[in-house]
N, C-alpha and C positions, 0 to 999 in steps of 0.2 A: 484632381480628384485621385486618390487611389479608394478604393474599393478593397475591403474587407472578405478574404475567398472564403472564409467560414468564421464562426463565433469562438469567442476564446471561453476554455473550461480551468475552470482552477481548479482541482480537488483541495478543499479541511477539512482537517480531522472533529476543529473546534473555535467559537468563540474566545477572542485572548479578551475580548473589553468591550462597554458598550458606554459611549456616554449620548445621551439623553438631553435633548433642549424643543421647545418650543418650534421653530422651525425644521431643524433638520437632525437625523439622527448618526452617527458616528460606530460603526460594528468593525473592529478591526479580526480579523479571521488567525487562527492558527494552526498550524499540520506540524506532527514529527516525524523525524527522520533518522535514518541511523546513525550516530556522533561515529567515525571511523576511531575501531580500538577499544568503544566501551561498549557494552553490555545495554546501558540503558540508553531510550531513546531521546536526544532533544529536542525542542520546540520552541517554532519559531513562527514569526509571524510572516502570512503569506502573500496579505492582500488589506487595505482597509474602504469599506466602501460608504459610502457621504451619499444617504440620499431624504429626501424630505419626508419629516416625521409623520405625516398622512398618509403620505405613500407605503412606509414602513408598516404602517398598524393596517390598512387596506392588506397589502404585500402578506402579517403575519395569518392578518381571521382567514383569508382564500386558503393559506396554507392547513390550519388547523381543518377549516371545513372539505378541504380535499381529504385529509387523516379519516376527519368523521363519517361522510361518504366511499370514501373506501377503505376502510376497516378490515374487515372480513378477508378482501380481497389480499393485503399488506398480508394479516395471521396466517391466510394459507401460502402465500408465500415463503415465505418464513419460515415456515415450516418448510417447505420441497424445500427451497434453500438447506436448509438446518445437517435434511438428512445428506445430502448433496454432499456436506461439506466430513458429517461424518465419516462418508465412503471415502471421500478426499482422506482425511485425518488417518484411518486405519490404514488404506493402503501404503500413505508415505510410513509407518511404523515402521511396517511388514519388511518395506524394503529397507528403511536402514538399519534394523535387524539381522538381512540376508548376510550370508557369508562376503556374497558377491559385491555389497558394499562396504563390506570393509576392506575388504581386496585393494579395494578403487580408492579406497579413503587411503590407505595405508600406503599406496606406490602415489599419491598427491602428499604426501606429508615426507615423504624421505627428501633426506638434503641433495642437494645440488651435486651434481660434479664438479671437483676440482680444474677440471678441464674448462677452455674459453666456452662459451657459449654459442652455439650460432642464431637462440631461438627463444621461441615459447618450450620450457619446457614439460608443461604440462601434456600435451600431447603423447612427451615418451613414455609418462607415467601412465598414462593410458593406457598404451598399450603391451607395458608392462605387464599391467592391469590383465589385459585381454589375458595376455598370455598366460598369467599364472595360473586365472580358468580353465584354461583349457589343459 
């Protein structure tokens, strides 16, 4: 008998569909992920949960009850986190509009030299960018 060392955690963004029946309910969850070379994310099904309908209903009622009992704390946490997010976004904007960032970005977008590469060129580009700042 094998023993699982940790619980499985699966992150989802949305439910892709629900099928109800008197005995069981089937919920399919989805998540968005970046598509290579595309600007819009692609949604994919992550997993499907099948559980007795009465158990799912009890779970849903417990979730609603939990939101009701902890509403003020949740609102407070959301407000607190929104301020942290605004601060981080402002810092990211300041960094991305700086001359140093532009120099590094230009160095990374330079075409590779024609000679035979010996390894990753990104560290070389970063070194060039750092020298340009001095």
